[in-house]
C-alpha positions as CSV (number, residue, x, y, z in Angstrom):
1,M,-28.6,57.8,-19.1
2,V,-30.0,59.4,-15.9
3,K,-26.5,60.6,-14.9
4,E,-26.1,62.4,-18.2
5,I,-29.4,64.2,-17.8
6,I,-28.6,65.2,-14.2
7,T,-25.2,66.4,-15.3
8,E,-26.7,68.6,-18.0
9,I,-29.2,70.0,-15.5
10,L,-26.4,70.8,-13.0
11,K,-24.3,72.4,-15.6
12,Q,-27.2,74.7,-16.5
13,V,-27.8,75.5,-12.8
14,I,-24.1,76.4,-12.4
15,Q,-24.0,78.5,-15.6
16,D,-27.1,80.4,-14.4
17,G,-25.3,81.2,-11.1
18,K,-27.8,79.2,-9.0
19,G,-27.3,76.6,-6.4
20,I,-29.0,73.5,-5.0
21,L,-30.9,72.8,-1.8
22,V,-30.0,70.0,0.6
23,N,-33.3,69.0,2.2
24,T,-32.7,67.9,5.7
25,S,-36.0,66.1,6.1
26,S,-34.3,62.9,5.0
27,H,-32.7,62.8,8.4
28,R,-36.0,63.3,10.2
29,Y,-37.6,60.5,8.2
30,G,-34.7,58.1,8.6
31,L,-33.8,57.9,5.0
32,K,-30.4,56.3,4.2
33,D,-29.2,59.2,2.1
34,L,-29.6,63.0,1.7
35,T,-31.9,64.7,-0.8
36,P,-30.4,65.1,-3.3
37,S,-28.2,62.1,-2.9
38,R,-24.5,62.3,-1.9
39,A,-23.7,61.2,-5.4
40,I,-25.5,64.2,-7.0
41,L,-23.9,66.6,-4.5
42,R,-20.5,65.1,-5.4
43,L,-21.2,65.5,-9.1
44,Y,-22.3,69.1,-8.5
45,K,-19.0,69.8,-6.7
46,D,-17.0,68.0,-9.4
47,L,-18.7,70.4,-12.0
48,N,-17.5,73.3,-9.9
49,G,-20.8,74.1,-8.3
50,K,-20.4,76.3,-5.3
51,I,-23.8,77.3,-4.0
52,V,-25.4,74.9,-1.6
53,T,-28.2,75.8,0.7
54,I,-29.7,73.7,3.6
55,G,-33.4,73.6,4.4
């Protein structure tokens, strides 16, 4: 259920010509994954998302 919601959000983001931000603070705080997660970034790419910023 959550994946379907995230998929719909990402589709809308892509349709609107917007991108997503990879927040690098996860590295500073020693988290095991990125923010958003690698799975969400992969889904974004699979949906043909092209705009990714790093902050």
